[in-house]
N, CA, C and O atoms as CSV, one atom per row, in Angstrom:
chain,resi,resn,atom,element,x,y,z
A,1,UNK,N,N,-11.186,19.540,1.150
A,1,UNK,CA,C,-10.488,19.057,2.316
A,1,UNK,C,C,-8.989,19.137,2.047
A,1,UNK,O,O,-8.512,18.655,1.020
A,2,UNK,N,N,-8.264,19.731,2.947
A,2,UNK,CA,C,-6.822,19.871,2.809
A,2,UNK,C,C,-6.155,19.115,3.960
A,2,UNK,O,O,-6.560,19.224,5.118
A,3,UNK,N,N,-5.133,18.358,3.612
A,3,UNK,CA,C,-4.376,17.677,4.657
A,3,UNK,C,C,-2.926,18.129,4.584
A,3,UNK,O,O,-2.424,18.512,3.528
A,4,UNK,N,N,-2.280,18.076,5.719
A,4,UNK,CA,C,-0.881,18.466,5.776
A,4,UNK,C,C,-0.005,17.284,5.367
A,4,UNK,O,O,-0.466,16.145,5.300
A,5,UNK,N,N,1.248,17.575,5.099
A,5,UNK,CA,C,2.165,16.496,4.738
A,5,UNK,C,C,2.352,15.541,5.913
A,5,UNK,O,O,2.570,14.345,5.716
A,6,UNK,N,N,2.268,16.064,7.127
A,6,UNK,CA,C,2.384,15.207,8.311
A,6,UNK,C,C,1.197,14.244,8.380
A,6,UNK,O,O,1.369,13.064,8.685
A,7,UNK,N,N,-0.005,14.750,8.097
A,7,UNK,CA,C,-1.186,13.894,8.095
A,7,UNK,C,C,-1.100,12.855,6.983
A,7,UNK,O,O,-1.482,11.702,7.180
A,8,UNK,N,N,-0.604,13.255,5.825
A,8,UNK,CA,C,-0.446,12.322,4.708
A,8,UNK,C,C,0.540,11.219,5.072
A,8,UNK,O,O,0.317,10.051,4.752
A,9,UNK,N,N,1.631,11.589,5.742
A,9,UNK,CA,C,2.606,10.584,6.166
A,9,UNK,C,C,1.980,9.609,7.151
A,9,UNK,O,O,2.215,8.404,7.064
A,10,UNK,N,N,1.180,10.122,8.092
A,10,UNK,CA,C,0.505,9.242,9.045
A,10,UNK,C,C,-0.428,8.271,8.325
A,10,UNK,O,O,-0.500,7.094,8.679
A,11,UNK,N,N,-1.135,8.764,7.323
A,11,UNK,CA,C,-2.036,7.915,6.548
A,11,UNK,C,C,-1.236,6.836,5.823
A,11,UNK,O,O,-1.610,5.664,5.846
A,12,UNK,N,N,-0.141,7.226,5.184
A,12,UNK,CA,C,0.682,6.260,4.456
A,12,UNK,C,C,1.284,5.214,5.400
A,12,UNK,O,O,1.344,4.031,5.065
A,13,UNK,N,N,1.727,5.653,6.574
A,13,UNK,CA,C,2.272,4.711,7.555
A,13,UNK,C,C,1.207,3.714,7.995
A,13,UNK,O,O,1.476,2.520,8.129
A,14,UNK,N,N,-0.001,4.217,8.216
A,14,UNK,CA,C,-1.095,3.337,8.630
A,14,UNK,C,C,-1.418,2.347,7.513
A,14,UNK,O,O,-1.637,1.167,7.783
A,15,UNK,N,N,-1.450,2.808,6.267
A,15,UNK,CA,C,-1.712,1.917,5.137
A,15,UNK,C,C,-0.632,0.843,5.021
A,15,UNK,O,O,-0.934,-0.314,4.730
A,16,UNK,N,N,0.617,1.221,5.247
A,16,UNK,CA,C,1.703,0.237,5.208
A,16,UNK,C,C,1.516,-0.833,6.278
A,16,UNK,O,O,1.725,-2.019,6.022
A,17,UNK,N,N,1.122,-0.410,7.481
A,17,UNK,CA,C,0.921,-1.396,8.549
A,17,UNK,C,C,-0.267,-2.298,8.234
A,17,UNK,O,O,-0.252,-3.481,8.571
A,18,UNK,N,N,-1.290,-1.751,7.592
A,18,UNK,CA,C,-2.435,-2.567,7.186
A,18,UNK,C,C,-2.014,-3.572,6.126
A,18,UNK,O,O,-2.416,-4.735,6.176
A,19,UNK,N,N,-1.196,-3.126,5.154
A,19,UNK,CA,C,-0.711,-4.035,4.106
A,19,UNK,C,C,0.088,-5.188,4.708
A,19,UNK,O,O,-0.076,-6.342,4.311
A,20,UNK,N,N,0.951,-4.866,5.668
A,20,UNK,CA,C,1.745,-5.920,6.305
A,20,UNK,C,C,0.853,-6.914,7.040
A,20,UNK,O,O,1.077,-8.122,6.974
A,21,UNK,N,N,-0.148,-6.410,7.733
A,21,UNK,CA,C,-1.061,-7.299,8.449
A,21,UNK,C,C,-1.831,-8.185,7.468
A,21,UNK,O,O,-2.041,-9.369,7.730
A,22,UNK,N,N,-2.252,-7.607,6.337
A,22,UNK,CA,C,-2.932,-8.412,5.324
A,22,UNK,C,C,-2.024,-9.513,4.782
A,22,UNK,O,O,-2.471,-10.637,4.557
A,23,UNK,N,N,-0.755,-9.189,4.576
A,23,UNK,CA,C,0.189,-10.218,4.121
A,23,UNK,C,C,0.331,-11.332,5.148
A,23,UNK,O,O,0.400,-12.508,4.792
A,24,UNK,N,N,0.374,-10.961,6.412
A,24,UNK,CA,C,0.463,-11.983,7.472
A,24,UNK,C,C,-0.770,-12.881,7.449
A,24,UNK,O,O,-0.657,-14.101,7.567
A,25,UNK,N,N,-1.939,-12.281,7.298
A,25,UNK,CA,C,-3.172,-13.059,7.257
A,25,UNK,C,C,-3.215,-13.963,6.033
A,25,UNK,O,O,-3.621,-15.122,6.124
A,26,UNK,N,N,-2.797,-13.432,4.891
A,26,UNK,CA,C,-2.774,-14.247,3.676
A,26,UNK,C,C,-1.818,-15.409,3.818
A,26,UNK,O,O,-2.096,-16.513,3.351
A,27,UNK,N,N,-0.678,-15.159,4.469
A,27,UNK,CA,C,0.306,-16.220,4.665
A,27,UNK,C,C,-0.294,-17.356,5.482
A,27,UNK,O,O,0.065,-18.520,5.303
A,28,UNK,N,N,-1.202,-17.009,6.371
A,28,UNK,CA,C,-1.814,-18.025,7.222
A,28,UNK,C,C,-2.867,-18.843,6.475
A,28,UNK,O,O,-3.137,-19.986,6.843
A,29,UNK,N,N,-3.471,-18.260,5.420
A,29,UNK,CA,C,-4.578,-18.968,4.777
A,29,UNK,C,C,-4.350,-19.345,3.320
A,29,UNK,O,O,-5.057,-20.212,2.806
A,30,UNK,N,N,-3.396,-18.734,2.639
A,30,UNK,CA,C,-3.175,-19.035,1.229
A,30,UNK,C,C,-2.050,-20.043,1.037
A,30,UNK,O,O,-1.105,-20.094,1.824
A,31,UNK,N,N,-2.163,-20.838,-0.012
A,31,UNK,CA,C,-1.039,-21.726,-0.345
A,31,UNK,C,C,0.199,-20.891,-0.681
A,31,UNK,O,O,0.081,-19.728,-1.069
A,32,UNK,N,N,1.362,-21.476,-0.532
A,32,UNK,CA,C,2.613,-20.751,-0.752
A,32,UNK,C,C,2.718,-20.154,-2.147
A,32,UNK,O,O,3.262,-19.061,-2.305
A,33,UNK,N,N,2.207,-20.846,-3.165
A,33,UNK,CA,C,2.313,-20.330,-4.527
A,33,UNK,C,C,1.582,-18.999,-4.656
A,33,UNK,O,O,2.108,-18.051,-5.240
A,34,UNK,N,N,0.375,-18.931,-4.114
A,34,UNK,CA,C,-0.401,-17.699,-4.192
A,34,UNK,C,C,0.248,-16.596,-3.361
A,34,UNK,O,O,0.241,-15.433,-3.764
A,35,UNK,N,N,0.795,-16.941,-2.231
A,35,UNK,CA,C,1.451,-15.965,-1.377
A,35,UNK,C,C,2.657,-15.371,-2.099
A,35,UNK,O,O,2.903,-14.168,-2.015
A,36,UNK,N,N,3.404,-16.208,-2.802
A,36,UNK,CA,C,4.562,-15.722,-3.553
A,36,UNK,C,C,4.157,-14.670,-4.570
A,36,UNK,O,O,4.862,-13.679,-4.759
A,37,UNK,N,N,3.014,-14.885,-5.232
A,37,UNK,CA,C,2.520,-13.916,-6.209
A,37,UNK,C,C,2.136,-12.610,-5.517
A,37,UNK,O,O,2.413,-11.529,-6.036
A,38,UNK,N,N,1.510,-12.702,-4.367
A,38,UNK,CA,C,1.124,-11.504,-3.612
A,38,UNK,C,C,2.367,-10.702,-3.210
A,38,UNK,O,O,2.380,-9.474,-3.300
A,39,UNK,N,N,3.390,-11.401,-2.775
A,39,UNK,CA,C,4.628,-10.725,-2.366
A,39,UNK,C,C,5.278,-10.047,-3.566
A,39,UNK,O,O,5.767,-8.924,-3.446
A,40,UNK,N,N,5.290,-10.709,-4.720
A,40,UNK,CA,C,5.850,-10.106,-5.933
A,40,UNK,C,C,5.070,-8.846,-6.324
A,40,UNK,O,O,5.664,-7.846,-6.729
A,41,UNK,N,N,3.748,-8.897,-6.202
A,41,UNK,CA,C,2.935,-7.723,-6.525
A,41,UNK,C,C,3.228,-6.565,-5.565
A,41,UNK,O,O,3.300,-5.410,-5.985
A,42,UNK,N,N,3.394,-6.875,-4.291
A,42,UNK,CA,C,3.713,-5.840,-3.313
A,42,UNK,C,C,5.086,-5.238,-3.592
A,42,UNK,O,O,5.256,-4.022,-3.508
A,43,UNK,N,N,6.069,-6.079,-3.924
A,43,UNK,CA,C,7.404,-5.576,-4.254
A,43,UNK,C,C,7.362,-4.686,-5.493
A,43,UNK,O,O,8.040,-3.660,-5.542
A,44,UNK,N,N,6.567,-5.073,-6.498
A,44,UNK,CA,C,6.429,-4.267,-7.708
A,44,UNK,C,C,5.797,-2.915,-7.371
A,44,UNK,O,O,6.221,-1.885,-7.895
A,45,UNK,N,N,4.798,-2.916,-6.511
A,45,UNK,CA,C,4.154,-1.662,-6.110
A,45,UNK,C,C,5.147,-0.755,-5.390
A,45,UNK,O,O,5.149,0.457,-5.609
A,46,UNK,N,N,5.983,-1.326,-4.541
A,46,UNK,CA,C,6.983,-0.525,-3.841
A,46,UNK,C,C,7.975,0.096,-4.830
A,46,UNK,O,O,8.380,1.247,-4.667
A,47,UNK,N,N,8.364,-0.670,-5.855
A,47,UNK,CA,C,9.264,-0.139,-6.879
A,47,UNK,C,C,8.611,1.027,-7.618
A,47,UNK,O,O,9.249,2.050,-7.865
A,48,UNK,N,N,7.339,0.863,-7.968
A,48,UNK,CA,C,6.627,1.927,-8.675
A,48,UNK,C,C,6.554,3.194,-7.823
A,48,UNK,O,O,6.733,4.302,-8.331
A,49,UNK,N,N,6.293,3.026,-6.538
A,49,UNK,CA,C,6.235,4.186,-5.635
A,49,UNK,C,C,7.592,4.875,-5.583
A,49,UNK,O,O,7.667,6.103,-5.627
A,50,UNK,N,N,8.665,4.091,-5.489
A,50,UNK,CA,C,10.007,4.686,-5.418
A,50,UNK,C,C,10.367,5.431,-6.701
A,50,UNK,O,O,11.201,6.336,-6.682
A,51,UNK,N,N,9.739,5.052,-7.816
A,51,UNK,CA,C,9.979,5.727,-9.097
A,51,UNK,C,C,9.030,6.905,-9.312
A,51,UNK,O,O,9.061,7.557,-10.355
A,52,UNK,N,N,8.189,7.167,-8.315
A,52,UNK,CA,C,7.260,8.289,-8.411
A,52,UNK,C,C,5.969,7.945,-9.138
A,52,UNK,O,O,5.217,8.839,-9.528
A,53,UNK,N,N,5.711,6.676,-9.319
A,53,UNK,CA,C,4.503,6.247,-10.028
A,53,UNK,C,C,3.397,5.964,-9.008
A,53,UNK,O,O,3.166,4.819,-8.621
A,54,UNK,N,N,2.729,7.023,-8.590
A,54,UNK,CA,C,1.654,6.877,-7.615
A,54,UNK,C,C,0.648,7.998,-7.818
A,54,UNK,O,O,0.906,8.958,-8.544
A,55,UNK,N,N,-0.492,7.863,-7.172
A,55,UNK,CA,C,-1.538,8.874,-7.245
A,55,UNK,C,C,-1.528,9.640,-5.932
A,55,UNK,O,O,-1.515,9.049,-4.852
A,56,UNK,N,N,-1.536,10.950,-6.038
A,56,UNK,CA,C,-1.522,11.773,-4.836
A,56,UNK,C,C,-2.862,11.657,-4.112
A,56,UNK,O,O,-3.907,11.473,-4.736
A,57,UNK,N,N,-2.813,11.769,-2.783
A,57,UNK,CA,C,-4.003,11.651,-1.964
A,57,UNK,C,C,-5.044,12.686,-2.377
A,57,UNK,O,O,-6.241,12.397,-2.386
A,58,UNK,N,N,-4.591,13.893,-2.719
A,58,UNK,CA,C,-5.530,14.946,-3.113
A,58,UNK,C,C,-6.336,14.519,-4.344
A,58,UNK,O,O,-7.531,14.797,-4.443
A,59,UNK,N,N,-5.670,13.848,-5.270
A,59,UNK,CA,C,-6.349,13.400,-6.488
A,59,UNK,C,C,-7.392,12.336,-6.161
A,59,UNK,O,O,-8.488,12.340,-6.722
A,60,UNK,N,N,-7.047,11.421,-5.250
A,60,UNK,CA,C,-8.013,10.416,-4.841
A,60,UNK,C,C,-9.215,11.048,-4.158
A,60,UNK,O,O,-10.358,10.668,-4.414
A,61,UNK,N,N,-8.950,12.005,-3.298
A,61,UNK,CA,C,-10.037,12.670,-2.588
A,61,UNK,C,C,-10.950,13.410,-3.551
A,61,UNK,O,O,-12.164,13.449,-3.347
A,62,UNK,N,N,-10.382,13.998,-4.600
A,62,UNK,CA,C,-11.194,14.682,-5.594
A,62,UNK,C,C,-12.127,13.705,-6.294
A,62,UNK,O,O,-13.286,14.025,-6.559
A,63,UNK,N,N,-11.620,12.514,-6.592
A,63,UNK,CA,C,-12.441,11.517,-7.269
A,63,UNK,C,C,-13.582,11.030,-6.389
A,63,UNK,O,O,-14.661,10.704,-6.884
A,64,UNK,N,N,-13.344,10.981,-5.088
A,64,UNK,CA,C,-14.385,10.505,-4.181
A,64,UNK,C,C,-15.430,11.577,-4.005
A,64,UNK,O,O,-16.401,11.379,-3.276
């Protein structure tokens, strides 16, 4: 299966919106201490992505 860079961007955008919605839901049900940890983990993941530390979609698809 081959996807275009445009399709990959759409997938990444959708995943980002899902992550934000999950954070909103967690904020509604988790104590503040746990939410703070979740936010720190998300910020760390964003830093790793900006440094190029991520797995390409093609590699994930191969594993599946």
